C-alpha positions as CSV (number, residue, x, y, z in Angstrom):
1,M,0.0,0.0,0.0
2,H,1.4,3.3,-1.1
3,L,0.9,6.3,1.2
4,F,1.2,9.9,-0.1
5,N,3.2,12.4,1.9
6,Q,1.8,15.9,2.7
7,D,3.4,17.5,-0.3
8,Q,2.1,14.9,-2.7
9,K,-1.4,15.2,-1.2
10,A,-1.3,19.0,-1.5
11,F,-0.1,18.8,-5.1
12,S,-2.8,16.2,-6.0
13,L,-5.5,18.4,-4.5
14,K,-4.3,21.5,-6.3
15,A,-4.1,19.6,-9.6
16,F,-7.6,18.2,-9.1
17,L,-9.1,21.6,-8.3
18,S,-7.3,23.1,-11.3
19,V,-8.9,20.5,-13.6
20,C,-12.3,21.1,-12.1
21,L,-12.0,24.9,-12.5
22,L,-10.9,24.5,-16.2
23,A,-13.8,22.1,-16.9
24,S,-16.3,24.5,-15.2
25,S,-15.0,27.4,-17.2
26,A,-15.2,25.5,-20.5
27,I,-18.8,24.4,-19.8
28,S,-19.8,28.0,-18.8
29,S,-18.1,29.4,-21.8
30,H,-19.9,27.0,-24.1
31,A,-23.2,27.7,-22.6
32,S,-22.9,31.4,-23.0
33,E,-21.7,31.0,-26.6
34,N,-25.1,29.7,-27.8
35,T,-27.2,32.8,-26.8
36,I,-28.8,35.8,-28.2
37,S,-28.4,38.5,-25.6
38,L,-30.4,41.7,-25.5
39,E,-29.2,44.3,-23.0
40,L,-31.3,47.4,-22.2
41,N,-28.3,49.6,-22.0
42,R,-29.8,53.1,-21.6
43,A,-33.1,54.9,-21.3
44,N,-33.0,58.7,-21.8
45,D,-35.9,61.1,-21.9
46,T,-36.0,63.3,-25.0
47,D,-38.5,65.9,-26.2
48,K,-40.2,63.1,-28.1
49,G,-40.5,60.6,-25.3
50,C,-38.2,57.9,-24.0
51,L,-35.2,56.8,-26.1
52,V,-34.1,53.3,-25.3
53,T,-30.8,51.8,-26.4
54,F,-30.2,48.1,-26.7
55,V,-26.9,46.2,-27.1
56,A,-27.7,43.0,-28.9
57,N,-25.2,40.1,-29.3
58,N,-25.8,37.0,-31.4
59,S,-23.5,34.3,-29.9
60,S,-25.6,31.5,-31.4
61,E,-24.4,29.5,-34.3
62,Q,-27.3,30.8,-36.4
63,A,-26.9,33.9,-38.5
64,L,-30.2,35.9,-38.4
65,A,-31.2,37.9,-41.5
66,D,-34.1,39.8,-39.9
67,V,-35.2,39.9,-36.3
68,A,-38.0,41.8,-34.6
69,Y,-39.3,41.4,-31.0
70,E,-42.7,42.2,-29.6
71,F,-42.3,44.2,-26.3
72,V,-44.9,44.9,-23.7
73,L,-44.2,48.1,-21.6
74,F,-45.5,48.1,-18.0
75,N,-45.8,51.1,-15.8
76,S,-44.5,51.2,-12.2
77,D,-47.9,49.8,-11.0
78,D,-47.3,46.7,-13.3
79,L,-50.1,47.8,-15.6
80,V,-49.7,47.4,-19.4
81,E,-49.0,50.8,-21.0
82,Q,-48.1,49.8,-24.5
83,M,-47.3,46.9,-26.8
84,T,-44.9,47.5,-29.6
85,A,-42.5,45.7,-31.9
86,F,-38.8,46.7,-32.3
87,D,-37.0,45.8,-35.5
88,F,-33.4,44.8,-34.7
89,G,-32.7,43.9,-38.4
90,A,-29.9,41.6,-39.3
91,M,-28.0,39.9,-36.4
92,P,-25.0,38.0,-37.8
93,S,-23.6,35.2,-35.8
94,G,-20.8,36.3,-33.5
95,K,-21.7,40.0,-33.9
96,T,-22.8,42.7,-31.5
97,V,-25.1,45.5,-32.7
98,V,-26.5,48.6,-31.0
99,R,-30.1,49.7,-31.8
100,Q,-32.1,52.7,-30.5
101,F,-35.9,53.1,-30.4
102,Q,-38.0,56.1,-29.6
103,L,-41.0,55.5,-27.4
104,T,-43.2,58.4,-28.1
105,A,-45.6,59.9,-25.5
106,L,-43.8,58.0,-22.6
107,T,-41.2,59.2,-20.2
108,C,-38.6,56.7,-19.2
109,G,-39.5,57.2,-15.5
110,S,-43.1,55.9,-16.3
111,I,-41.8,52.6,-17.5
112,G,-41.3,50.0,-14.8
113,K,-40.8,46.9,-16.8
114,I,-40.3,45.7,-20.4
115,L,-41.3,42.2,-21.3
116,V,-40.2,40.4,-24.4
117,N,-43.5,38.9,-25.3
118,G,-42.2,37.0,-28.3
119,S,-40.5,37.2,-31.6
120,A,-42.4,39.1,-34.2
121,R,-39.9,38.0,-36.8
122,C,-36.9,35.7,-36.8
123,D,-35.7,35.0,-40.3
124,T,-32.5,33.1,-41.2
125,P,-30.7,33.5,-44.5
126,T,-31.0,29.7,-45.2
127,S,-34.6,29.1,-44.5
128,D,-38.0,30.4,-45.5
129,K,-39.4,29.2,-42.2
130,A,-39.2,31.4,-39.1
131,S,-36.6,30.2,-36.6
132,T,-37.4,29.6,-32.9
133,V,-33.8,30.5,-31.9
134,C,-34.7,34.2,-31.3
135,I,-36.7,33.2,-28.2
136,D,-35.2,29.9,-27.3
137,A,-31.7,31.3,-27.0
138,L,-32.7,34.8,-25.7
139,V,-31.1,36.2,-22.5
140,T,-32.1,39.6,-21.3
141,K,-30.3,42.1,-19.0
142,S,-30.9,45.7,-18.0
143,R,-28.3,48.3,-17.0
144,T,-31.2,50.8,-16.3
145,D,-33.8,51.2,-13.6
146,I,-36.3,49.5,-15.9
147,T,-36.7,45.7,-15.4
148,F,-36.2,43.8,-18.7
149,I,-37.4,40.2,-18.8
150,K,-38.6,37.5,-21.3
């Protein structure tokens, strides 16, 4: 029977933990690679209403020729204020795009939450059929005071 000394045990434990950390990082990296992320980056009041800025990243393997999302805008009392569709246009695979949309007759402070209600359009360059990847792979995030969910 072979016994390990303290140095060998410490080295074995460090090696094991290093492998676990690398494997975890690889799994996490792969999971985040197959997403379409929409970040509500800014919301600024203008003389025309609320200007919202989105940072969209298509990390999925599917290039998207034309994408539009249906959004539901809720006020701070969680009541529906407006339903609208935002056209994000083409979202090539591996590309980040920034899109701005003007919400007329609304101040940014009056919007409590934005819900992605669905995909109004999700066209790929290789198919005549609408893809489900626009919703299935969607991840939302907000850097504003407005909650942004799917």
